[in-house]
N, C-alpha and C positions, 0 to 999 in steps of 0.2 A: 504494500499500500504506500503510495508516494507521500512524502512529507507535506504538511500543511503549507500552503503558499503564504508568504509574508504579506501583511497588509501594507498599504501605501505609507501609512505613518511609520511602521516598523522599518520599511525600506529606506525612507528618508533619514531615520535615526541612524541606521547602519551606515549610510553614506556620510552623514555629518560626523559620526564617530571616526570614520576612516579619514575624513578631511582634517579633523583635528590632529590625528596621529601623524599624518603627512606633514602638516604645517609645523607641528612641534619639532619634527626631525629636520625638515628642509627649509623652514621659514615660509612666509607668505609667497615669496617668489617661486618656491618649489611646488606650490599648490596647483597641480594640473589635473584635468579630468582623467587623463590616463593613469596618473599616479594614484588618485583616489579610487578609481575603479579597481586597480590591481590590489590595493590595500583592503578594499571591501570585498574582494573576490567576486566582483560583478562585471558585467560587460560595460564597455564604454557607452554604448547606446542606452543602457538602463540608467546610468548616472545622468545622462543628458535628458532622459525622459522626465526625471524628477527635478533636475536643475538645468534649465534650457541652455545656459551659458556658464562659463567659468566665473564670470562676474557675479552671477546670481548665487552660485555656490559660495563664493567668497563672502558675500553679504550675509548669507545664512550662517556661515561660520563666525562672522563678527558678532551676530546676535548671541551665539553660544558663548563666545569669549566674554562679552559684556555680562551675560547672565552669571558666569562663573567668577567674575572679578568685581564688578561694581554693582552688584545686586545684594542688598542687605537682608540677611535672615537672622533674626534675633534668637539665639538659643534659649531654650526654656529656663535654664538656670540663671540667665541674665534677666529675663522677663520677670522672674520671681523676686528679684531684688526690690526691696520696698523703697529705698532712698533713690530718687530719680537721678541725682548727681553720681551716686555710686554706680547706677545702671549705665549712665553715659560713659563713665570711665571704663567700666568692665567691657562694654561693647567696643570701645576704641581699642583696647588691648587685644580683644578677640580678633578684630578685623586686621590689625597689624600683623598678628601671628598668622592668620589665615592666608593672607596674600604672600607673606614671606615664605611660607611652607611650600608654595607651588609657583616658583619663579617662571616656569615655562608659560603659564597663562599670562603673566604680566608682560613677558617678552612679546607674546603675540599681540597684546593690547597696544604695546608701544609701536610695533610694526604697523598696525592699523592706524595708530595715532599719526605717524609720519605720513602715511598715504592721505589722511584726512586734510592735510595742508593743501592739496590740490584736487581733492575729490569731495564735492559738496555732499554727496549722499553718505559717505563714510563719516564725514565731519558731523552731519546732522544726527546720525545714529549714536556716535560717541557722546555728543553734546546731550542728547536725551538721556542716555545711560548715566552720565555724571549728574545731571539734574535730578534724576530719580534717586540716585545714591545720596546726594546732599539733602533732598527732601526727607528721606527716611531718617537721617541723622537730625535734621531740623525738628522733626516731631519729638524725638527723644530729648533734644535740648530745650524745646518748649516746655516740657514737663519739669525739667531741672530749673528753669528760670521763669516760673509763672508770673505774669504781670510785671516783669521787670522792664524798666525803661533803660535804653542804651545811655551809657555815660562815657566820657573820655576814659579810655583804658579798660573799659569793661566790654565783655563779649555779648553780642546778641545771639539768639538762636541761629539765625542765618549765617552770621560770621563764624560761630563755633562749628557749624556743620561744614562750611567751606574750608576752614582750617583743618578740621579732622580728616576730611577727604584728601587734602593736599599732603598732610603728614603720613597718612596711611599708604598712599600711592608712592610717595617719595621714598619710603623705606625699602621696598624690594627693588625699586629702580636703582638706587645708589648701590645697594648690596650686589646687584647683578652686574652693573656697568663698571664699578670701581671697587671691587672687593678688597684689594690690597690696602686701600687708604680709607676704608669705611669701617668704623667701629659700630656695629649694629646694636650692641648692648647700650652704648652711650647714647645713640640716637633714640632708642626705645625709651630710655629713662627720661631724656630731655623732652621728647615729644609728649610723654605723659604729663610732665610738669607744665608744659606750655598749655595743653588742653585744660589741665586743672586750673591754671591761673585765669584762662579765658572764661571758664564756667563759674568762677566765683564772683558773681554779680552782687553788688551791694544792695 
């Protein structure tokens, strides 16, 4: 009895997984339909049936990379923290560790980021991903600073969210690009202190 035929969604997932594996090894420039088909053990034509052009496959992979890098999921143990400032700090630490543990995803994000300088579609997707990431942090910061008015030297929820995202993404980027001159432990400690100072609104 022949095996059950994969659904269209399953086949797309198989292709995207293969595309990710190819891009991780070869970079975005090495992402070809032929290489993805070989990795997925599918025909070249079947890949093109699901993704009409290489560019379409590349954009679908970008969506996957954004979901794995700049998509905030708050773990249950952090959600359970009663103090909103403690929750914000714990979430910040969690996200720094999460991105640092998988530098390949950050490298792919940077490759797309570079392409976004001359590709409006890529730039718009990354911009939307970052805005969503900042908005998720902003909601947590709003709880930590209820009813606070911005003052000189004090952080607003929007400012704290923007600073948190910058510090989180900057951590694996520096560790990946300049590992010999980058002290990750010192960066981590200093970044925590910066965010703590920003969130201490009067």
